ROLO-980303 format. One record per residue: x, y negated, z of N, C-alpha, C in turn. Coordinates in steps of 0.001 Angstrom, whole numbers, always signed. Atoms other than C-alpha are relative to their C-alpha. Layout:
n_X X n_Y Y n_Z Z ca_X X ca_Y Y ca_Z Z c_X X c_Y Y c_Z Z
...
This chain:
n_X -560 n_Y +554 n_Z -1211 ca_X +92379 ca_Y -120414 ca_Z +100284 c_X +1415 c_Y -481 c_Z -334
n_X -1352 n_Y +503 n_Z +265 ca_X +95491 ca_Y -122611 ca_Z +100096 c_X +1006 c_Y +712 c_Z +901
n_X -1056 n_Y -646 n_Z -792 ca_X +98803 ca_Y -121287 ca_Z +101381 c_X +95 c_Y -627 c_Z +1389
n_X -90 n_Y +683 n_Z -1299 ca_X +98918 ca_Y -123918 ca_Z +104133 c_X -1171 c_Y +347 c_Z +904
n_X +1179 n_Y -332 n_Z -800 ca_X +95353 ca_Y -123234 ca_Z +105286 c_X +83 c_Y +1447 c_Z +495
n_X -175 n_Y -1406 n_Z -362 ca_X +96041 ca_Y -119487 ca_Z +105268 c_X +968 c_Y +140 c_Z +1169
n_X -1014 n_Y -91 n_Z -1061 ca_X +99191 ca_Y -119858 ca_Z +107357 c_X -488 c_Y -616 c_Z +1307
n_X +501 n_Y +666 n_Z -1207 ca_X +97606 ca_Y -122325 ca_Z +109792 c_X -1057 c_Y +839 c_Z +704
n_X +1087 n_Y -800 n_Z -579 ca_X +94539 ca_Y -120129 ca_Z +110301 c_X +540 c_Y +1254 c_Z +676
n_X -528 n_Y -1248 n_Z -561 ca_X +96432 ca_Y -116865 ca_Z +110824 c_X +894 c_Y -277 c_Z +1203
n_X -899 n_Y +333 n_Z -1117 ca_X +99069 ca_Y -118497 ca_Z +113050 c_X -796 c_Y -387 c_Z +1239
n_X +854 n_Y +390 n_Z -1134 ca_X +96385 ca_Y -120076 ca_Z +115244 c_X -618 c_Y +1234 c_Z +651
n_X +651 n_Y -1198 n_Z -545 ca_X +94644 ca_Y -116716 ca_Z +115632 c_X +978 c_Y +925 c_Z +714
n_X -931 n_Y -927 n_Z -663 ca_X +97756 ca_Y -114711 ca_Z +116480 c_X +629 c_Y -612 c_Z +1247
n_X -561 n_Y +664 n_Z -1191 ca_X +98854 ca_Y -117297 ca_Z +119055 c_X -1024 c_Y -214 c_Z +1110
n_X +1019 n_Y +180 n_Z -1044 ca_X +95558 ca_Y -117308 ca_Z +120975 c_X +335 c_Y +839 c_Z +1228
n_X -202 n_Y -708 n_Z -1268 ca_X +95826 ca_Y -116352 ca_Z +124631 c_X -1319 c_Y -17 c_Z +748
n_X -477 n_Y -1313 n_Z +397 ca_X +94419 ca_Y -113904 ca_Z +125273 c_X -280 c_Y +247 c_Z -1487
n_X +195 n_Y -360 n_Z +1399 ca_X +94747 ca_Y -112429 ca_Z +121805 c_X -1353 c_Y +668 c_Z -165
n_X +1272 n_Y -644 n_Z +329 ca_X +91452 ca_Y -111426 ca_Z +120186 c_X +90 c_Y +554 c_Z -1415
n_X -1 n_Y -653 n_Z +1307 ca_X +91038 ca_Y -109027 ca_Z +117298 c_X -759 c_Y -861 c_Z -1005
n_X +695 n_Y +681 n_Z +1093 ca_X +90108 ca_Y -110637 ca_Z +113975 c_X +202 c_Y +808 c_Z -1270
n_X -86 n_Y -726 n_Z +1262 ca_X +89641 ca_Y -109441 ca_Z +110403 c_X +338 c_Y -955 c_Z -1128
n_X -290 n_Y +717 n_Z +1238 ca_X +90998 ca_Y -110595 ca_Z +107080 c_X -730 c_Y +756 c_Z -1099
n_X +732 n_Y -627 n_Z +1098 ca_X +88599 ca_Y -109897 ca_Z +104220 c_X +657 c_Y -391 c_Z -1315
n_X -649 n_Y +227 n_Z +1277 ca_X +90290 ca_Y -109502 ca_Z +100859 c_X -1041 c_Y -178 c_Z -1101
n_X +908 n_Y +211 n_Z +1128 ca_X +88762 ca_Y -110424 ca_Z +97507 c_X -620 c_Y +1295 c_Z -493
n_X +521 n_Y -1317 n_Z +397 ca_X +88242 ca_Y -106686 ca_Z +96910 c_X -1137 c_Y +465 c_Z +911
n_X +998 n_Y -409 n_Z -979 ca_X +85906 ca_Y -106518 ca_Z +99916 c_X +608 c_Y +775 c_Z +1168
n_X -674 n_Y -708 n_Z -1091 ca_X +88413 ca_Y -104565 ca_Z +102009 c_X +199 c_Y -953 c_Z +1178
n_X -235 n_Y +777 n_Z -1209 ca_X +88614 ca_Y -105789 ca_Z +105599 c_X +1140 c_Y +626 c_Z +782
n_X -1158 n_Y -450 n_Z -772 ca_X +91899 ca_Y -105534 ca_Z +107458 c_X -167 c_Y -538 c_Z +1412
n_X +168 n_Y +417 n_Z -1389 ca_X +91450 ca_Y -105589 ca_Z +111234 c_X +1366 c_Y -222 c_Z +625
n_X -1257 n_Y +352 n_Z -653 ca_X +94320 ca_Y -107391 ca_Z +112927 c_X -203 c_Y +233 c_Z +1489
n_X +282 n_Y -416 n_Z -1375 ca_X +94424 ca_Y -105664 ca_Z +116289 c_X +1131 c_Y -286 c_Z +984
n_X -1093 n_Y +334 n_Z -908 ca_X +97745 ca_Y -106874 ca_Z +117685 c_X +811 c_Y -1133 c_Z -597
n_X -685 n_Y +1198 n_Z +504 ca_X +99541 ca_Y -110204 ca_Z +117381 c_X +1435 c_Y +264 c_Z -459
n_X -1397 n_Y -272 n_Z +374 ca_X +103010 ca_Y -108662 ca_Z +117092 c_X +138 c_Y +884 c_Z -1230
n_X -38 n_Y -884 n_Z +1162 ca_X +102051 ca_Y -106476 ca_Z +114126 c_X -208 c_Y -738 c_Z -1316
n_X +201 n_Y +771 n_Z +1218 ca_X +101608 ca_Y -109327 ca_Z +111633 c_X +1065 c_Y -1093 c_Z -112
n_X -960 n_Y +1065 n_Z +301 ca_X +104119 ca_Y -111658 ca_Z +110001 c_X -599 c_Y -840 c_Z -1116
n_X +546 n_Y +918 n_Z +1006 ca_X +102989 ca_Y -114731 ca_Z +108055 c_X +1083 c_Y -996 c_Z -374
n_X -1006 n_Y +944 n_Z +464 ca_X +105281 ca_Y -116814 ca_Z +105886 c_X -249 c_Y -310 c_Z -1477
n_X +113 n_Y +443 n_Z +1395 ca_X +105043 ca_Y -118825 ca_Z +102671 c_X -1282 c_Y +483 c_Z -681
n_X +1276 n_Y -379 n_Z +585 ca_X +101376 ca_Y -117983 ca_Z +102139 c_X -201 c_Y +1492 c_Z -183
n_X +82 n_Y -1457 n_Z +96 ca_X +101950 ca_Y -114246 ca_Z +102480 c_X -32 c_Y +611 c_Z +1399
n_X +46 n_Y -679 n_Z -1289 ca_X +101331 ca_Y -111741 ca_Z +105253 c_X +336 c_Y +1477 c_Z -171
n_X -291 n_Y -1422 n_Z -107 ca_X +102581 ca_Y -108298 ca_Z +106221 c_X -581 c_Y +443 c_Z +1331
n_X +614 n_Y -513 n_Z -1219 ca_X +100551 ca_Y -106316 ca_Z +108734 c_X +239 c_Y +1498 c_Z +74
n_X -205 n_Y -1418 n_Z -259 ca_X +101488 ca_Y -102950 ca_Z +110211 c_X -1160 c_Y +487 c_Z +851
n_X +1203 n_Y -471 n_Z -676 ca_X +98211 ca_Y -101273 ca_Z +111114 c_X +219 c_Y +1291 c_Z +753
n_X -77 n_Y -1258 n_Z -740 ca_X +97462 ca_Y -98246 ca_Z +113268 c_X +469 c_Y +1139 c_Z -902
n_X -523 n_Y -1129 n_Z +741 ca_X +99290 ca_Y -95123 ca_Z +112180 c_X +1081 c_Y -372 c_Z -999
n_X -1065 n_Y +436 n_Z +895 ca_X +101917 ca_Y -97171 ca_Z +110371 c_X -471 c_Y -449 c_Z -1370
n_X +534 n_Y +449 n_Z +1277 ca_X +99606 ca_Y -98304 ca_Z +107567 c_X +446 c_Y -1425 c_Z -269
n_X -528 n_Y +1307 n_Z +360 ca_X +101209 ca_Y -101248 ca_Z +105793 c_X -997 c_Y -732 c_Z -902
n_X +898 n_Y +841 n_Z +785 ca_X +99001 ca_Y -104064 ca_Z +104466 c_X +771 c_Y -1243 c_Z -413
n_X -625 n_Y +1194 n_Z +540 ca_X +100393 ca_Y -106781 ca_Z +102217 c_X -1092 c_Y -835 c_Z -663
n_X +972 n_Y +871 n_Z +653 ca_X +98259 ca_Y -109764 ca_Z +101227 c_X +518 c_Y -1429 c_Z +27
n_X -404 n_Y +1392 n_Z +59 ca_X +98609 ca_Y -113404 ca_Z +100326 c_X -1232 c_Y -896 c_Z -1
n_X +1097 n_Y +951 n_Z -122 ca_X +96513 ca_Y -116551 ca_Z +100477 c_X -981 c_Y +87 c_Z -1169
n_X +886 n_Y -94 n_Z +1159 ca_X +95108 ca_Y -115956 ca_Z +96983 c_X -889 c_Y +1244 c_Z +35
n_X +779 n_Y -1235 n_Z -44 ca_X +93832 ca_Y -112461 ca_Z +97812 c_X -985 c_Y +39 c_Z +1169
n_X +877 n_Y +30 n_Z -1172 ca_X +91932 ca_Y -113521 ca_Z +100954 c_X -1300 c_Y -727 c_Z -326
n_X +1325 n_Y +586 n_Z +187 ca_X +88203 ca_Y -114155 ca_Z +100702 c_X -395 c_Y -812 c_Z +1230
n_X +325 n_Y +692 n_Z -1249 ca_X +87713 ca_Y -115072 ca_Z +104367 c_X +706 c_Y +658 c_Z +1175
n_X -513 n_Y -516 n_Z -1262 ca_X +89013 ca_Y -114647 ca_Z +107895 c_X -1197 c_Y +51 c_Z +938
n_X +1185 n_Y -217 n_Z -841 ca_X +86410 ca_Y -113221 ca_Z +110266 c_X +423 c_Y +44 c_Z +1457
n_X -286 n_Y +86 n_Z -1434 ca_X +86551 ca_Y -114176 ca_Z +113924 c_X -1304 c_Y +252 c_Z +744
n_X +1195 n_Y -310 n_Z -794 ca_X +84046 ca_Y -112594 ca_Z +116286 c_X -99 c_Y -1003 c_Z +1152
n_X +163 n_Y +891 n_Z -1146 ca_X +82580 ca_Y -114944 ca_Z +118891 c_X +479 c_Y +679 c_Z +1288
n_X -452 n_Y -540 n_Z -1286 ca_X +84035 ca_Y -114503 ca_Z +122379 c_X -1180 c_Y +667 c_Z +696
n_X +1035 n_Y -729 n_Z -711 ca_X +82052 ca_Y -111884 ca_Z +124269 c_X -930 c_Y +791 c_Z -904
n_X +863 n_Y -745 n_Z +928 ca_X +80497 ca_Y -110387 ca_Z +121115 c_X +262 c_Y +1482 c_Z +160
n_X -150 n_Y -1456 n_Z -46 ca_X +79868 ca_Y -106676 ca_Z +121188 c_X +520 c_Y +460 c_Z -1338
n_X -597 n_Y -476 n_Z +1259 ca_X +82112 ca_Y -105046 ca_Z +118615 c_X -167 c_Y +1484 c_Z -101
């Protein structure tokens, strides 16, 4: 994923109203659930996410396999 595409995608998702949870799947297979728009910062192709319990996740555009967005109204 290019840095620009990464930033555009994440920024679009965190600015949605109302906010909807989405996941970032890393190349390792780990999935990071972004559950709040104010807990993630994206800049220069990199992201910092503060997860529940203070868990810190650092990732960049090169380590992301895909961004997973559940359809509106999907049972999670």
